[in-house]
Structure formats: C-alpha cells, structure tokens
N, C-alpha and C positions, 0 to 999 in steps of 0.2 A: 382522489383516487389513491389507493394504497400502493405501496411499492410492489407488493406481490402482484396485484392486478395490472399495474403498469408494465412490469416485466413480462407478464403473459401477453399483453397486447402488443408490446414492441416486438417480442420474438415471433408472435403470430404474423404481424405485419411484415417483418423482414422475410421470414420463410415463405409467406404468401406471395410477396412480390417476386422472390427468386423462382418459386414454382410456376407462377403465372408467366414470367418472362421465358422460362425454360420451355413451357408448353407452347408459347407463341413461336419461339425459335424453331421448335420441332415441326410445328404446323407449316411455317413458311418454307423450311427446308424440304419437307415432304411435297408441298405444293409445287415448288420450283423443280424438284427432281422429277416429279410425275409429268409436268409439262415437257421437260427435256426428253423423257422417254417417248412421249407421244410425237414430238417433233422429229426424233430420230427415226421412229417407225415410219412417219410420213416421208422422211427423206429417202429411206430405202424403197418405199412404194413409188416415189416419184422416179427413181432410177429404174425400177422394174417396169413401170409404165412406159418410159422412154424406150427401153429395150424392146418391149412387146410391140409398140406401134411403129417405131422408127428403124429398128434394126432387122426387120423381117427380110429385106432384100440382101442383107449381108451375112445372115446366119443360115446354117443348114436347116433343113426341115426338122430334124431331130432336136437340135439345139433350141430352135424357136418353139417347138412343141413343149419342151421342158419349161421354158420361160412362161409360155401361155398357161400351162397347168398351174404353175406357182402363182401367176398373176390372178387367175380366176379363183383360186382357193383362198387367197389372202386379201383380195381387194375387189372393189366394185367399180366397173367402168363408168358408172353414173357419177363417180366422184373424181373423174380425171378429165382435165382439159389441157390439150396441147395446142398452143397458139403459134401461128406462123408469123412472119415478119410484118404482116398487115394487121396483127392483133385479132385475128379471126381463129375460132376453134376449128382446127383441121382434123384432129383425132380426139377420141374420147366422147363421152356422152354428157359431160358437164357443160351444156350449151348455154343455159341461162343462169348466171350467178352474178347478181348485182354487186356482190362484195368485191369481186376481182375487177379492178379497174385498170385503165391504161397506165396510170402512175405506178401501179404495182408491177406491171409488165416491164416498164422502162427501168424500174429499180432493179429487177432481176437481171435484165440484160447488162446493166452497169455493174452490179455487185455479185453476179453469178448465182446468188441464192437469196431467198427471203422467207421468213416465217412470221406469222402473226395469228391472232386469235380474235374471232368475233363472238357474238353472244351465243351462237349455236355450233360453230365449227372451228376446228383448227385448220390452218392453211399452210402449205409448204410449196415453194416454187423454186425451180432450178433452170439455169440456162443450159441448153443442150445443142451444140453445133452438130450438124449431120450433113451427109452428102446431098441430102434433099433440100437442105437449107438450115437456117438457125431457128431454133424453136425455144419456146418457154413452156415448161411442163409444170402445171399446177395440180396438186391433189388436195383433198380435204377430208376431214374425218369429224364426226359429230362429237360434241363435248359432253353428251349425256352421261356416258360411263365415267368420264373424268370428274364431272360434277358430283355424281353419286358417290364416288370414292372419297372425294375431298369433303363432301357434306357429312358422310358417315364418320370420317375421321374427326371432323369438327365436333360432331355430337358426342363422339366417344371421349374426346379430349375435354369438352365442357363438363361432361359427367365426372370424368376422372379429376378435373380441376376442382369441382364442387366438393367431391368426396375428399380430395387431398387437402383442401382448405379446412374442412371439418376435422380431419385427422391432425393437420398441423396445429389447430387450435388446442385440441386435447393434448397433443404431444408437448406443445409449448407450456400448457398448464401443468403437465406432469413435470417438465424440466424446471419450471419456475418453482413448483412445490419442492422439488429436490434441492434446488439451489437455495431456497428460502428456509428450508427446514432447520439448518443450524441457527439462523437468526430467530426463528420461532422458539427453538429450544432455549436460546439465550434470554429471550423475552420472558418465557415461562419461568426460568430460573431467577431472573431479576425480580419478577412479581412475587416469588416465594422466598426472597431473601429476608432473613430475620434481621431487622434493622437495630435490634438490641445487640446483635453480634455480626456486624457487617465485615469484620476482618475475615470471615470464612470465605467470602467471595463466591464465584461460580466456577463450575468445572470447565477445564480446558478440553477441547475435542481431540487434541493431539493429532491433527490431520495435516499439520504444517501448511495450513491455508491462511489467507489473509484474515479470516475470521478469528484465528487464534491470537493474532496481534491485537484485535479489538478486545478479546476476552482478557488478555494479559494487561492491556491498558486500563480496562475497567477495574480489574482486581487491584492494580497498583493504586488507582484512584481511591478504591474502598479502603485500602491499607492506610493511605495518607489521611483520609477522612477519619478512620478509626483512631489513628494516632492523635489527630486534632481533638476528637471527642474525648479521648482519654486525658489529654492535656487539660481541656476545659473542665472535665469531671474532677480531676485532681487539683485544679488550681485553687478552688475555694478551700479545700482541705489543707492544701499546702500553705496558703496565705494565713489561714486561721491558726494553723499550728506554728508556723515560723514566727508570725507576729505575736501570737499569744504568749509565747515563752518570754521574750524580753519585756513585753508590756506588763505581764504578770509580775515579773521580777521588779520592774520599776514601781508598779502600784504597791506591791508588797513592801518594798523598802520604804516607800513614802508613808504608807499607813503605819508601819512600826515606828518610823522615824518621827512621825507627828504626834505620837503618844506622850512624849516628854521632851524637855529641852535637851539639846545635844551640844557636845563640844565642837569647837571649830574643826578639829581633826575628823570628827564623825560626819560633820556636814560635807567636808571635802571628799571623804570616802564614799558617801552615798551619791554625791554629785558625779564622782568618777565612774561609779558602777552604772548610774542612770545614763551618763554620756556614752559609756561603752555599749549599752543596750540600744541606745538611739543610733549609734554608728552602725550597729549590726542591722537594724531596720533599714537604714539608708543604703547599706550595701545590697541588701536584698532587692530594694526598690530600684536601685541603679541597674542591677543585672536584668531585672524584669523589663525596665524601659529600654535597655540596650538590645535585648532579644527581640522585643516587639518592633523596634525600628531598624534592626541591623540590615535587613534586606533592602532597605531604601537608602543605605549609606552610599553616597556618590562622591566621596572625597577623592580628589585626584591622586592616583597612585604615583609612587616615586620609587627609585631604586636605592636599596639600602643593603648593608651587609648583615647576613643572618647571624654570623658568629658574634658580631658586636651586640646584637639583641640578646643573645644567650649570655654573654658576659655581663650585661646590665642586670639580667635576672639573677645571675649568680651573685652579683654584688648585693642586690636587694635581700636575697635570702641569707647571705653571710651576716648581714646586720641583724636580721630577725632571729637567726639561730645562734647568735653570739652566746657563748657559754655552753653550747651543746656540741662543740667541736665544729668540724666543717663537713657536714653530711653530703654536700653536693659536689660531685667531681665532674669536671669538663674534660673531654678527650677529643682533640681535634686531629683527625687523620685524613687530611685532604691534600692532594698533590697539586691539583689545578684550582688555584684560589679564585679563578673567575666564576666558578659555580656558586661561590658564596654570595655573589651579588644577585639580588632578587627584586623584581618589580611588583609592588603591591602596597597595601595599606600597612605601614610599619606599626602603627599603634595597635591595630587589630591582631596582627601576627604576633606581636609581643604579648598581647593579652591571652591569646590561645596557648602559646608556649608557657607563659607564666602559670596558667591554670593546670596544664599537664604536669609541670614540675611541682607545683603546690600539692596536687593530689598524690603524686608519688611520695613526697616527703610526709604528708599528713597521714596517709594510710599505711606507711611503713614505720610509723612512730619515730620519724626523723633519724632512721638508720640511713646508711649511705645510699645515695641515689646517683646513678651514672647517666650522664648526658654525652652521647657519642655523636660527633659530627663526621659523617662518612661520605665517601665518594664511590659511586658504582655506576658503571656505564656512562660516565660523564654527567651523572645526576647527583644532586645534593640529597643526602638522607640524614635524618636525625633519629636516633634511637634513645629513648628514655626508659631506664630499667630500675626497678626497685626490688626489695626483698621483703615486701609487706604482706598483708593479709591475703592478697590475691582475689580473684573473682571466680565464682563457680561457672561451669559451662552453660548452665541454664540461665544465669543472670547476665552472662556476657552479651547476649543478644538484646538486652533491654537497657543497658546502662547508658546508652546515648540518648534515651528518651528524656524529655524534660521532666524534672522532679523525681525521677526514679533513683532510688538508693539501695545498695546491696544490703542484705540482711545482717552481714557481719560488720556493718559500719554504723549501726544505730547509735553507738556510744561516742561517735566522732562528729563534731560539728560540721554541718554541710547543708546545702539547700537543694542539691540535685539539679542545679542549673548549669554549673560549670562545663561539664562534658558536652552537653547539647549545644552550649554556646561555642565551644571549640569546634564542634562538627560543622556548624553553620559557617564559621570564619574560614575553616580549611576548604570547604566546598566552594566558597566564593573565590578562593585563590587557587582552585584546582590542585590542591595538595592532597595526595592520597594518604589515607589515615587507617591504620589497622591496630588492633590490640590483641595480644596473646597473654594469657594469664593462667596460673596454676595456684589453687588454693593453698595458703600457708607457705608458698614458695616465692611468690612475687608476680609482678606484672611488667610486660614489655610493650611499649608504644612505639610504633614505627611511622615516621613521616617521610614521604617521597615527594620532593619538589618537582614541578613540571620541567621538562628539558628545555622548552623554548622560552621559558621565562627568565632564565639566567642571563644576565647582561654584564658586560665589562664595566 
C-alpha cells in the first residue's frame, strides 16, 4: 500500500471513528433525555391524579372542577391506579395490570417514588399520604410515540453516518492529496533531474515546512555527489598530467643520455634530475594516499601549543628561502597564553598550516608573508596574509575543490590538492576557515579555533 493510500485510509478511519462515536453519544443523550421527559410528565400526571381522586373532599367545587378538567384533557383514567394499604385498586380504572406487582408498591412506600419501563409502557409511582389513608399512585403511558421518535432518530443518524463516512473518505482523500502534493512534485522533479548536471538540484517550495528540509538535504546530497563526480572525472586527467610531466622528463633525459657515453658529472646531473622528478611523483602519491585515508585517521589527540607549531614552520621555510631574505614574518599578539594550547592531531594541524603558508609564499613569488597569531573574545585566531596574485571572485568558490587551480597559477608548480587537504583537516578539528582575496593585491586566510578546545 502506498503512503498516499495509507494516509487516506488512516485519516478516514480516524475521522470515521470520531464521527461514529459522536453519533452514538448524541443518540444516547437524546434517548436518555427523552425518557426523562416522559417520566417527568408521568410524575406530574401522578400528582394530578392524586389530587383529582383523593383531594375532592378537601377542595372547593371550583378548585376540584379545574383539576378535573385538566386531568381529563391531559390524561386517561384507564392509565391510573391508586392502591390502598391492602394493595387493592381503590381509585382509577387501571384494574388489571400484571406489570405492577406488590414488590413495586412496597418499593414506592419505602422510597416515596419509582419509575421503570416495560416493553410497551412507561410507569411512574408515588407515595401519597392522605386523610383517607396512605396510597400508592401509579400511572402509565405507552412507549409507542417514544419508540417511534427514537427509531426515526436512529434511522436519520444511520443515514447521516453513512453519508458522513462517504464524505469523510473523499475529504480524507482530498486532504491526503493536498498533503502529498509537495512529495509528488518532488518525485516528479527527481525523475526529471538531468544526471549529467545534478548540481542543479530541485526547486525549494519556500513554505517553511518540513518538506523544505528534505529538499535542502537532497540538494546538499546532490552537490556532494556532483563534487565527487567532478573529482573522479578530473582524477584521471590530473594523474595523467601530473605524472606525465616528470615521467616524460625522466624518459627524455634517459633517451638523450643513452645516445652516447657521458662523463661522471653528467651521470650525476641526470641522476639528480631523475631523482627530483621521482620525489615529485612520490609527493603527489603521498598526498593522494593521505587524502583518501584522512577521514579514517583515529590517532589519539594530544594538547600542544599552536605557536610552537608555527615557529617550526617558520624555521623550515627560513632554511628553504635562505638567500631570498626572510619573507615570513610572525606576529604574536596574545595576552592570554592559555588559548595557545590546543587539543588535536599535531601532525595534521602542522600540515594544514604548512600548506597555507607555502601557498602564500609560492603565489606571492616569495614576497613578505605575514602570520598573525591573535586573540579575540578569548578565542585563538591565525591570519595569514600575502601580497601575491590574488584570486578572482569567480574562482574563490572553487579553490577548495580537489585538483582545482586558478587560471593565473598555471605557470606555478602545484597539484591542486593542498587546499582541499587543508579543508578536511580543519573541519576535523572544528577550526573555522575563511579566505578573502583581491586579484593582484593579495590573499588573506583566517583561522578561528574552537573556544572549548583550548586547554591549559
């Protein structure tokens, strides 16, 4: 059974049960209230009968005539029986009634009144003390009219119930159609998605309903899938391009080198060049392997000082840029040194910071790069600024994708892996990461460390 039909069935069943119970309650209330009306009328008639038969000697002729006229106009003496203390009918014409028994008379004398119903009549009895003696007055009324009323109501309510159940079914179907319509639209959009361009996703309804969360989650899934497809699509091109360059260089050098005998110095030069190209291939493979298994790294975290990591990076680049001056400047502006303590994977954090500093130096042609260690709202912040080529606004949204490289960096060695690797590491450590850049003016990278991760 489909969700649509199940929703219709469940809503019909719920509304049907509620409507049926409501109808049953209405019928029961009407039945009981109608019985009460009949018994109240019989109570009045029993008092009127007692006055008519037993108070004639105490009332004036005029008063008695008024009661007599009222009695005769509203009641039938054939339905009245006034019993004396010997349980014999002394007044009234209800002489033979097997329903009224001695136990009923005794009950009335003890409890002063009694009401009950037989198959054909309503009965009401009262105890009436008089100067002529103590009497029990019983009156009865046929149930025909009452039964006709209740039966008519029952038939009407059954008809209304049947019609109501039919209306409830169609109303439930309409409501389920209305509730299911957004899902139907989503299914139709999903079926029409061009899987060659899944990044487009499906349209959001903008109704602030739960269905919007489903659409947004689906679109985010498509975006991630699209990124994965792009990575897979570019992987072969990237590998073939990045590996082909050093392999071609190695092969070319060896072919030229093999054409004639060479000196020892030439052998060493070719060996060094080949070894350099091999190391380049190894670096690419290492980064790829690291990226593929980074999310499964479960090395125990430990607490370390972030400034010490940055000074180690500074020392490394000071050696590499020897002879080019000192392009890397460290500025420590922290009052609370406790925030410099961070709990995480020190090796990975150092790798991420190293890649960011290396990119800043490389794409600024080793002009001065500033690394500022700041404190804001008791949080550790690191800002890496350069005066390099910068990144265009259009490319800024893509640079964190694996293998992506800006158009103005084609003449600079790089694999397009570093920044995506940095992003993964920082996300694992819950470090906020943002980039601001202006073409030909430089780039600024801002890292904000989590507040609750700083330890003494």
